[in-house]
C-alpha positions as CSV (number, residue, x, y, z in Angstrom):
1,M,-92.8,18.2,164.0
2,K,-92.5,21.6,165.4
3,E,-93.3,21.9,169.1
4,Y,-94.4,25.0,170.9
5,A,-95.0,26.1,174.4
6,L,-98.0,28.3,175.3
7,Y,-97.5,30.7,178.2
8,K,-99.8,33.0,180.1
9,G,-97.5,35.5,181.6
10,E,-94.7,33.4,183.0
11,Q,-96.7,30.3,183.6
12,M,-96.6,27.5,181.0
13,V,-100.2,26.5,180.0
14,A,-99.5,23.9,177.3
15,I,-96.8,22.2,175.3
16,G,-97.0,20.4,172.0
17,T,-97.8,21.0,168.3
18,V,-100.1,23.8,167.4
19,R,-102.9,21.3,166.7
20,E,-102.4,19.6,170.1
21,I,-102.4,22.9,172.0
22,A,-105.5,24.0,170.1
23,Q,-107.3,20.7,171.0
24,D,-106.3,21.1,174.7
25,R,-107.5,24.7,174.8
26,G,-110.7,24.1,172.8
27,V,-109.9,26.6,170.0
28,K,-108.8,26.5,166.3
29,P,-105.1,26.1,165.4
30,S,-105.3,29.5,163.7
31,T,-106.1,31.0,167.1
32,I,-103.0,29.5,168.7
33,R,-100.9,30.7,165.8
34,F,-102.4,34.2,166.3
35,Y,-100.8,34.4,169.8
36,Q,-97.4,34.5,168.1
37,S,-98.3,37.3,165.7
38,K,-97.1,40.9,165.9
39,A,-100.8,42.0,165.6
40,Y,-101.7,40.2,168.8
41,Q,-98.6,41.4,170.7
42,G,-99.4,44.9,169.7
43,R,-103.0,44.7,170.9
44,S,-102.1,43.3,174.2
45,K,-99.0,45.4,175.1
46,S,-100.6,46.9,178.2
47,E,-101.2,43.4,179.5
48,V,-97.8,41.9,178.9
49,N,-97.7,40.0,182.2
50,N,-101.0,38.3,181.6
51,R,-101.2,37.7,177.8
52,L,-100.9,34.4,176.0
53,Q,-97.6,33.9,174.1
54,L,-96.7,31.0,171.8
55,I,-93.0,30.2,171.8
56,K,-91.4,27.8,169.3
57,L,-89.2,25.3,171.1
58,E,-85.7,24.5,169.7
59,D,-85.1,21.2,167.9
């Protein structure tokens, strides 16, 4: 299974699969995947230090 880490700024918020992180945060898995998209990153450029980022962990 692919594991991810969710960060808000430089602080790690959650770690696990997309589904596990979504359950932890109370949102849909598609919302968690959106945090990794270029569209989200473009929308939140001015808030780089405070935005959520989904990072895939190495195997």
